[in-house]
Backbone as JSON Lines, residues from 0, in Angstrom:
{"i":0,"aa":"M","n":[16.5,-18.37,-5.05],"ca":[15.13,-17.94,-5.01],"c":[14.98,-16.88,-3.91]}
{"i":1,"aa":"K","n":[14.29,-15.79,-4.25],"ca":[14.08,-14.71,-3.29],"c":[12.73,-14.91,-2.6]}
{"i":2,"aa":"Y","n":[12.73,-14.81,-1.29],"ca":[11.5,-14.96,-0.52],"c":[10.89,-13.6,-0.24]}
{"i":3,"aa":"L","n":[9.6,-13.57,-0.03],"ca":[8.91,-12.33,0.29],"c":[9.34,-11.83,1.67]}
{"i":4,"aa":"D","n":[9.42,-10.53,1.8],"ca":[9.76,-9.93,3.09],"c":[8.62,-10.1,4.09]}
{"i":5,"aa":"Q","n":[7.37,-10.01,3.61],"ca":[6.21,-10.17,4.47],"c":[5.45,-11.41,4.03]}
{"i":6,"aa":"P","n":[4.72,-12.02,4.96],"ca":[3.89,-13.16,4.57],"c":[2.78,-12.7,3.63]}
{"i":7,"aa":"L","n":[2.28,-13.62,2.81],"ca":[1.26,-13.27,1.82],"c":[0.0,-12.69,2.44]}
{"i":8,"aa":"H","n":[-0.38,-13.11,3.64],"ca":[-1.6,-12.59,4.24],"c":[-1.48,-11.11,4.6]}
{"i":9,"aa":"D","n":[-0.27,-10.56,4.54],"ca":[-0.05,-9.14,4.83],"c":[-0.43,-8.28,3.63]}
{"i":10,"aa":"Y","n":[-0.56,-8.87,2.45],"ca":[-0.85,-8.11,1.23],"c":[-2.34,-8.08,0.93]}
{"i":11,"aa":"I","n":[-2.79,-6.9,0.51],"ca":[-4.19,-6.73,0.1],"c":[-4.17,-6.11,-1.3]}
{"i":12,"aa":"P","n":[-5.24,-6.27,-2.06],"ca":[-5.32,-5.53,-3.32],"c":[-5.27,-4.03,-2.99]}
{"i":13,"aa":"A","n":[-4.4,-3.3,-3.66],"ca":[-4.19,-1.89,-3.33],"c":[-5.47,-1.08,-3.43]}
{"i":14,"aa":"R","n":[-6.37,-1.45,-4.34],"ca":[-7.61,-0.69,-4.51],"c":[-8.55,-0.82,-3.3]}
{"i":15,"aa":"T","n":[-8.28,-1.76,-2.41],"ca":[-9.14,-1.94,-1.22],"c":[-8.59,-1.24,0.03]}
{"i":16,"aa":"L","n":[-7.56,-0.43,-0.13],"ca":[-6.95,0.23,1.03],"c":[-7.96,1.08,1.79]}
{"i":17,"aa":"S","n":[-8.83,1.79,1.1],"ca":[-9.79,2.65,1.81],"c":[-10.71,1.81,2.69]}
{"i":18,"aa":"E","n":[-11.08,0.61,2.25],"ca":[-11.91,-0.27,3.06],"c":[-11.18,-0.73,4.32]}
{"i":19,"aa":"H","n":[-9.88,-0.98,4.18],"ca":[-9.08,-1.46,5.31],"c":[-8.67,-0.33,6.27]}
{"i":20,"aa":"S","n":[-8.83,0.93,5.83],"ca":[-8.42,2.05,6.69],"c":[-9.5,2.45,7.69]}
{"i":21,"aa":"K","n":[-10.64,1.75,7.66],"ca":[-11.72,1.98,8.61],"c":[-12.16,3.45,8.65]}
{"i":22,"aa":"G","n":[-12.31,4.03,7.48],"ca":[-12.8,5.4,7.37],"c":[-11.75,6.48,7.47]}
{"i":23,"aa":"L","n":[-10.51,6.12,7.71],"ca":[-9.45,7.13,7.83],"c":[-9.18,7.8,6.49]}
{"i":24,"aa":"F","n":[-9.24,7.02,5.4],"ca":[-8.99,7.55,4.07],"c":[-10.17,7.24,3.15]}
{"i":25,"aa":"K","n":[-10.55,8.21,2.35],"ca":[-11.57,8.0,1.33],"c":[-10.92,7.36,0.1]}
{"i":26,"aa":"Q","n":[-11.74,6.79,-0.77],"ca":[-11.24,6.11,-1.96],"c":[-10.39,7.04,-2.83]}
{"i":27,"aa":"N","n":[-10.84,8.29,-3.0],"ca":[-10.07,9.23,-3.82],"c":[-8.68,9.46,-3.25]}
{"i":28,"aa":"A","n":[-8.57,9.54,-1.94],"ca":[-7.28,9.78,-1.29],"c":[-6.35,8.58,-1.47]}
{"i":29,"aa":"T","n":[-6.88,7.37,-1.31],"ca":[-6.03,6.19,-1.46],"c":[-5.63,6.0,-2.93]}
{"i":30,"aa":"D","n":[-6.54,6.3,-3.85],"ca":[-6.18,6.24,-5.28],"c":[-5.04,7.19,-5.58]}
{"i":31,"aa":"W","n":[-5.09,8.4,-5.02],"ca":[-4.04,9.39,-5.25],"c":[-2.71,8.9,-4.65]}
{"i":32,"aa":"M","n":[-2.75,8.36,-3.43],"ca":[-1.51,7.87,-2.79],"c":[-0.88,6.76,-3.63]}
{"i":33,"aa":"I","n":[-1.69,5.85,-4.13],"ca":[-1.18,4.73,-4.92],"c":[-0.67,5.21,-6.28]}
{"i":34,"aa":"R","n":[-1.41,6.11,-6.91],"ca":[-1.01,6.64,-8.22],"c":[0.32,7.4,-8.12]}
{"i":35,"aa":"N","n":[0.56,8.06,-7.0],"ca":[1.78,8.85,-6.79],"c":[2.79,8.14,-5.9]}
{"i":36,"aa":"R","n":[2.73,6.82,-5.88],"ca":[3.56,6.02,-4.97],"c":[5.06,6.22,-5.18]}
{"i":37,"aa":"H","n":[5.48,6.53,-6.4],"ca":[6.91,6.72,-6.65],"c":[7.39,8.07,-6.12]}
{"i":38,"aa":"R","n":[6.5,9.02,-5.99],"ca":[6.86,10.33,-5.46],"c":[6.79,10.38,-3.94]}
{"i":39,"aa":"N","n":[5.85,9.62,-3.35],"ca":[5.66,9.71,-1.91],"c":[6.34,8.58,-1.12]}
{"i":40,"aa":"G","n":[7.01,7.66,-1.82],"ca":[7.75,6.59,-1.15],"c":[6.94,5.34,-0.86]}
{"i":41,"aa":"L","n":[5.67,5.34,-1.21],"ca":[4.82,4.18,-0.94],"c":[5.16,3.0,-1.85]}
{"i":42,"aa":"H","n":[5.87,3.24,-2.93],"ca":[6.21,2.18,-3.89],"c":[6.99,1.04,-3.25]}
{"i":43,"aa":"R","n":[7.7,1.3,-2.17],"ca":[8.46,0.25,-1.5],"c":[7.58,-0.81,-0.87]}
{"i":44,"aa":"H","n":[6.3,-0.49,-0.7],"ca":[5.37,-1.41,-0.03],"c":[4.31,-1.96,-0.98]}
{"i":45,"aa":"I","n":[4.51,-1.74,-2.27],"ca":[3.56,-2.2,-3.28],"c":[4.27,-3.14,-4.24]}
{"i":46,"aa":"K","n":[3.61,-4.23,-4.57],"ca":[4.11,-5.18,-5.57],"c":[3.08,-5.29,-6.68]}
{"i":47,"aa":"K","n":[3.58,-5.38,-7.91],"ca":[2.7,-5.53,-9.06],"c":[2.82,-6.97,-9.56]}
{"i":48,"aa":"V","n":[1.69,-7.68,-9.6],"ca":[1.65,-9.07,-10.03],"c":[0.52,-9.22,-11.04]}
{"i":49,"aa":"N","n":[0.86,-9.7,-12.23],"ca":[-0.14,-9.88,-13.29],"c":[-0.97,-8.63,-13.54]}
{"i":50,"aa":"G","n":[-0.33,-7.48,-13.47],"ca":[-1.01,-6.22,-13.74],"c":[-1.82,-5.67,-12.58]}
{"i":51,"aa":"K","n":[-1.83,-6.36,-11.45],"ca":[-2.58,-5.9,-10.28],"c":[-1.61,-5.44,-9.2]}
{"i":52,"aa":"L","n":[-2.0,-4.4,-8.48],"ca":[-1.16,-3.87,-7.41],"c":[-1.6,-4.44,-6.07]}
{"i":53,"aa":"F","n":[-0.62,-4.86,-5.28],"ca":[-0.87,-5.39,-3.94],"c":[-0.05,-4.57,-2.95]}
{"i":54,"aa":"L","n":[-0.67,-4.24,-1.84],"ca":[-0.06,-3.38,-0.83],"c":[0.16,-4.16,0.45]}
{"i":55,"aa":"S","n":[1.34,-4.01,1.02],"ca":[1.63,-4.6,2.32],"c":[1.03,-3.72,3.4]}
{"i":56,"aa":"L","n":[0.12,-4.28,4.19],"ca":[-0.5,-3.49,5.26],"c":[0.52,-3.06,6.31]}
{"i":57,"aa":"S","n":[1.42,-3.95,6.68],"ca":[2.43,-3.56,7.66],"c":[3.36,-2.49,7.08]}
{"i":58,"aa":"G","n":[3.67,-2.6,5.8],"ca":[4.47,-1.58,5.14],"c":[3.75,-0.25,5.08]}
{"i":59,"aa":"F","n":[2.44,-0.29,4.8],"ca":[1.67,0.95,4.77],"c":[1.64,1.6,6.15]}
{"i":60,"aa":"H","n":[1.47,0.8,7.2],"ca":[1.47,1.36,8.56],"c":[2.81,2.01,8.86]}
{"i":61,"aa":"E","n":[3.89,1.37,8.47],"ca":[5.23,1.94,8.67],"c":[5.36,3.25,7.91]}
{"i":62,"aa":"W","n":[4.95,3.25,6.64],"ca":[5.01,4.45,5.81],"c":[4.18,5.57,6.42]}
{"i":63,"aa":"F","n":[2.98,5.24,6.88],"ca":[2.09,6.24,7.47],"c":[2.7,6.85,8.72]}
{"i":64,"aa":"E","n":[3.28,6.03,9.57],"ca":[3.89,6.53,10.81],"c":[5.08,7.45,10.54]}
{"i":65,"aa":"N","n":[5.82,7.18,9.46],"ca":[7.02,7.97,9.15],"c":[6.75,9.12,8.2]}
{"i":66,"aa":"H","n":[5.54,9.17,7.63],"ca":[5.21,10.19,6.65],"c":[4.83,11.49,7.35]}
{"i":67,"aa":"Q","n":[5.39,12.58,6.84],"ca":[5.06,13.89,7.38],"c":[4.65,14.82,6.25]}
{"i":68,"aa":"A","n":[3.67,15.65,6.52],"ca":[3.16,16.58,5.51],"c":[4.13,17.72,5.32]}
């Protein structure tokens, strides 16, 4: 059996990322990041369960810190 890398409380519904970013990202921006997750590397921090996407907050913070324009 494979265990999760992060505890479950670290995951949020991906569509709520803009709410958790405290105004840093607008909904359109987070939708774009999630939609293009395979191109921008964010896919490593997203899990799909029952058709819903969940994002690791700690993974997103890591991705954000290492991401460069």
